[in-house]
Steps between C-alpha positions, in 0.01 A plus 500: 500500500151580371296230335225524244152391594488199267282204592764242400815674615424668836765425764707297254877474498661725244775473238735723701504298825812346652322184608165450660433310820130481413520337156850350516557639152254242365319731260442868435176605329549740208269645236602477133549848353624406151627197308805442281533138385554270797563793736261743663548832671325450834416722797464401864268646764750775586541609136840339444547372145712215365531278193359155580538180292149372431549195274398260782154657532408585140267632373532831685313826438545855624327535835555137607629449854786250524696348786873542448819370655851595392381693194289210368121470502412175677121530512205730463235642729134525411229723634208332675243416237753498217414138416129554528456426872174637623347537156178333396 
């Protein structure tokens, strides 16, 4: 399985796995591709796509990286510096 070189999703579990010893199925990072109401089409590090319920983490925008479990977004990931760390 090839993986994209993405700073937030390298070596992450993917949507097509049968269970993961490393993460214990706790959360799979996915990037939001498009939005439709309370659902988003999301893509994992391997390029797998799935509809994910996002109402627990609203507001969501295209390009956001979310943590998912069981088809539901349970959190979000931020890039270093996204909240102004390191800025003067």
